N, C-alpha and C positions, 0 to 999 in steps of 0.2 A: 587306421584302416577301419571304414564303416561296414556294417553288415548289409546285405541286400534284404529288404523287406518284401512282403507280397506286393505292396504297391510298386515297388521298383520292378520286381519281376512283372507284372501285369504290363508296366509301361514298356519293359524291353520286348516282351512278346508283342505287344501292339505294333511297336517299330519294326520290328524284324520282321513280323508277318504282314505287315501292312494292311492291319485292321484297327477298328477303333479300340479305345480303351475298354468300353463295356463289352465288346466281343472277346476281347484278350481275358478280362476277367471272367467272363463265362466259361472260356476254354481252360483257365487255370483251375478255376473251382471244380469243374467237371473232371479234371486230372486227378486233383486230390481227393476229390469224393470217391472216384473210381478205385483209386490205390487204397483207401480206408475200406470200402466195401468189401474188396476182394481179400484184405487182410482179416477181415471179421469173418470172412468164410474159410479161413485157414488156407488160401491160397496165394501162392508166391507171385510177385509182379516181376517180370524179367525186361528190362529195357536194354536191349543188344547197344553195346557200347558205352553205356551210362552205369548199370547196376542192377542189384536184385532187391527188391523189399520183400521181408518175409515176416514171420512171428516166431520168437524163440521162447520156450518154456524156462522160467528160472525155478530153481528147486526152492524150497523153504531152507531157511539158514538162520543161525544165529547172529546177532550183531551186538553193538554196544552203544546205548544212548550217549551221544559225546558230550551232553549238558551234565547229567547225572552219573555218567561211567557205569550205570546198570546194564547188565545183559538184557536182551529184547529178543523176541522171536519174530523173524521177517518171513511173512508167510509166501507161499510159492505165487508165482504169477506169469502173466504172459505179456511179453514187452516187445514192441516193434523193432525190427532190426533192418539195417542197410549194409549191403555188401557192395563195395565200389568196384566195377569192371577192371579188367587190365588197361584197357584203353583211358578210363577217367584217371586212374592211378598215375599212368605215364604222362598225362597232360598235367595234373597237378605238380609232379615232381620235376616238369622241366623248368628251366630258369630263363 
């Protein structure tokens, strides 16, 4: 099973929307940039029927370097998070 690349996504959007690949690429890039910009501003992005993009804070913690087996400190950081909607979960679960 092959992964869907951005190029594949642009092609599918162009075909489905009946627009050129250049126009579809602009739309896909604008969509991604808008989500990134909103997350940078600590805003959630909710797409009804698809899911919610948000930012989660991870606490600092201790870990182990797998190569040296030495303990290391892993600093706190913010990470992007996606929570799938019920509709998306059900669509993926269908056989």
